[in-house]
C-alpha positions as CSV (number, residue, x, y, z in Angstrom):
1,M,0.0,0.0,0.0
2,L,2.9,2.3,0.7
3,R,4.2,1.8,-2.8
4,Y,0.7,2.6,-4.2
5,H,0.6,5.9,-2.3
6,F,4.1,6.8,-3.4
7,I,3.4,6.1,-7.1
8,K,0.0,7.9,-6.9
9,R,1.7,11.0,-5.4
10,I,4.3,11.0,-8.1
11,L,1.7,10.6,-10.9
12,D,-0.5,13.3,-9.3
13,F,2.4,15.8,-9.1
14,I,3.5,15.2,-12.7
15,V,0.0,15.2,-14.2
16,A,-1.0,18.3,-12.2
17,F,2.1,20.2,-13.3
18,I,1.4,19.3,-16.9
19,A,-2.3,20.2,-16.5
20,I,-1.5,23.6,-15.1
21,L,0.9,24.3,-18.0
22,L,-1.7,23.2,-20.6
23,S,-4.7,24.9,-19.0
24,S,-2.9,28.2,-18.0
25,P,-4.2,30.0,-21.1
26,I,-7.7,28.9,-20.4
27,M,-7.4,29.8,-16.7
28,T,-6.0,33.3,-17.6
29,L,-8.9,34.0,-20.0
30,T,-11.3,32.8,-17.4
31,L,-9.8,35.1,-14.8
32,L,-10.1,38.0,-17.2
33,A,-13.7,37.1,-18.2
34,L,-14.7,36.9,-14.5
35,I,-13.1,40.2,-13.7
36,L,-14.6,41.9,-16.7
37,S,-18.0,40.6,-15.7
38,G,-17.6,42.5,-12.4
39,E,-16.3,39.7,-10.2
40,F,-13.2,41.1,-8.4
41,S,-12.5,37.9,-6.4
42,P,-12.7,35.3,-9.2
43,I,-11.1,32.5,-7.2
44,L,-13.3,30.9,-4.6
45,A,-11.3,29.5,-1.6
46,Q,-13.5,27.2,0.6
47,W,-12.5,25.2,3.6
48,R,-12.9,21.5,2.9
49,V,-12.3,18.4,4.9
50,G,-9.2,16.5,3.9
51,R,-7.3,13.5,5.0
52,S,-7.6,12.7,8.7
53,G,-10.2,15.5,9.1
54,Q,-7.7,18.2,8.4
55,L,-9.2,21.3,6.8
56,F,-7.6,22.9,3.8
57,L,-8.4,25.6,1.3
58,F,-10.0,24.2,-1.8
59,Y,-9.9,26.4,-5.0
60,K,-12.4,26.9,-7.8
61,F,-13.4,29.7,-10.1
62,R,-16.3,31.6,-8.6
63,T,-19.5,30.6,-10.4
64,M,-22.1,32.0,-7.9
65,K,-23.2,35.5,-7.0
66,K,-21.1,36.5,-4.0
67,Q,-23.8,38.2,-2.1
68,N,-26.1,35.2,-2.4
69,T,-23.8,32.4,-1.3
70,I,-25.4,32.5,2.2
71,G,-28.1,29.8,2.4
72,S,-27.9,26.2,1.3
73,S,-24.5,24.6,1.2
74,L,-25.8,22.4,-1.6
75,T,-26.1,23.7,-5.2
76,L,-29.2,22.6,-7.2
77,A,-29.6,22.3,-10.9
78,N,-30.5,25.7,-12.3
79,D,-29.8,27.3,-9.0
80,N,-30.6,31.0,-9.2
81,R,-27.3,31.8,-7.4
82,I,-25.3,30.7,-10.4
83,T,-24.2,33.5,-12.7
84,F,-24.5,33.3,-16.5
85,L,-20.7,32.9,-16.9
86,G,-20.8,30.4,-14.0
87,K,-23.2,28.2,-15.9
88,I,-20.7,28.0,-18.8
89,L,-17.8,27.3,-16.4
90,R,-19.7,24.6,-14.6
91,A,-21.0,23.0,-17.9
92,T,-17.4,22.8,-19.3
93,K,-15.8,22.0,-15.8
94,I,-13.4,24.9,-16.3
95,D,-14.5,26.0,-12.8
96,E,-12.6,23.0,-11.5
97,F,-9.2,23.8,-13.1
98,P,-7.8,25.7,-10.0
99,Q,-7.9,22.3,-8.2
100,F,-4.8,21.3,-10.2
101,F,-3.0,23.6,-7.7
102,N,-4.6,21.6,-4.8
103,V,-3.3,18.4,-6.4
104,L,0.2,19.9,-7.0
105,N,0.3,21.0,-3.3
106,G,-0.7,17.5,-2.1
107,D,-4.0,18.6,-0.5
108,I,-6.0,16.3,-2.8
109,S,-5.4,13.7,-5.5
110,F,-7.0,13.3,-8.9
111,V,-9.0,10.3,-7.5
112,G,-10.4,9.9,-4.1
113,P,-13.6,10.8,-2.2
114,R,-14.7,14.3,-3.1
115,P,-13.6,16.8,-0.4
116,L,-16.7,18.1,1.3
117,M,-17.5,21.3,3.2
118,P,-17.4,20.6,7.0
119,E,-21.2,21.1,7.4
120,I,-21.8,18.5,4.6
121,F,-19.2,16.1,5.9
122,K,-20.9,16.1,9.3
123,I,-24.0,14.5,7.7
124,Y,-22.0,11.3,7.5
125,G,-21.8,9.1,10.6
126,I,-18.7,9.1,12.7
127,Q,-17.5,5.7,11.5
128,D,-18.1,6.7,7.8
129,Q,-16.2,10.0,8.4
130,E,-13.2,8.1,9.9
131,I,-13.1,5.6,7.0
132,I,-13.6,8.2,4.2
133,G,-11.2,10.6,5.9
134,S,-8.4,8.0,6.1
135,V,-7.5,8.7,2.4
136,K,-6.7,11.8,0.5
137,P,-9.7,13.3,-1.2
138,G,-9.8,13.7,-4.9
139,I,-11.0,15.9,-7.8
140,T,-13.2,13.0,-8.8
141,G,-14.2,9.7,-7.1
142,L,-16.6,6.8,-7.2
143,G,-19.3,8.8,-5.4
144,S,-18.9,11.7,-7.8
145,V,-19.1,9.5,-10.9
146,V,-22.2,7.6,-9.7
147,F,-23.9,10.8,-8.5
148,R,-22.8,13.1,-11.4
149,N,-26.4,14.2,-11.6
150,E,-26.7,14.9,-7.8
151,Q,-28.0,18.4,-8.4
152,T,-30.9,17.1,-10.5
153,I,-31.7,14.5,-7.9
154,L,-31.8,17.1,-5.1
155,K,-34.0,19.4,-7.2
156,N,-36.5,16.7,-8.1
157,T,-37.3,15.5,-4.6
158,N,-40.1,16.8,-2.5
159,Q,-37.7,17.3,0.5
160,P,-35.5,20.2,1.4
161,S,-32.1,19.7,-0.3
162,E,-30.1,19.1,2.9
163,K,-32.7,16.5,4.1
164,A,-32.7,14.8,0.7
165,Y,-28.9,14.7,0.6
166,K,-28.9,13.1,4.1
167,N,-31.6,10.6,3.4
168,I,-31.0,9.7,-0.2
169,I,-27.5,10.5,-1.4
170,A,-25.3,10.4,1.7
171,P,-25.9,6.7,2.7
172,I,-25.1,5.4,-0.8
173,K,-22.3,7.8,-1.4
174,A,-20.7,6.8,1.9
175,D,-20.9,3.1,0.9
176,L,-19.3,3.9,-2.5
177,E,-16.5,5.9,-0.9
178,K,-15.8,3.2,1.7
179,W,-15.6,0.6,-1.1
180,Y,-13.0,2.9,-2.8
181,V,-11.0,3.1,0.5
182,E,-11.0,-0.7,0.8
183,N,-10.1,-1.3,-2.9
184,Q,-8.0,1.6,-3.9
185,S,-5.3,0.8,-6.5
186,I,-3.8,2.4,-9.6
187,T,-6.1,0.2,-11.7
188,V,-9.2,1.3,-9.7
189,D,-8.1,5.0,-10.0
190,F,-7.7,4.7,-13.8
191,K,-11.1,3.0,-14.1
192,I,-12.7,5.9,-12.1
193,L,-10.9,8.5,-14.3
């Protein structure tokens, strides 16, 4: 397992470095577009739960109106807090590009359980938190792949989004992430990617 983590870290570093180089023109244009649209803090830095429950700053391009980010921690499909440019960035996944710096820094990996905000992570039971938190989180993971339409599921329930997440998504996602922790390997990582 030690060998796996060493190889994974080396691969993460190399791929993140290359990804930053290749995506830097797109990231620069995105920064300019956000600033020209009136957004003077285009990078969103949020506290997320990392390995062993340690909090770290998680970076994304800002896609939601700054004054309206108070409220639900969950984002729904067609959420009215998402800006016009934010919809484009989310649809193309460009809003996720700054996370390459998180990978380069070693906060996250390319594959692992998605890092959650502390208030969402607390929805999971203590035992699930310990198991999921025993590995480095990732840009993508098994739970993210299976629940890639999470926003639509939350929007289409007759429950408040936090309650629907806790009752419908969290139990299944926890099982998926625990399966990943028990079966992680380079092969599993490539299949998830």
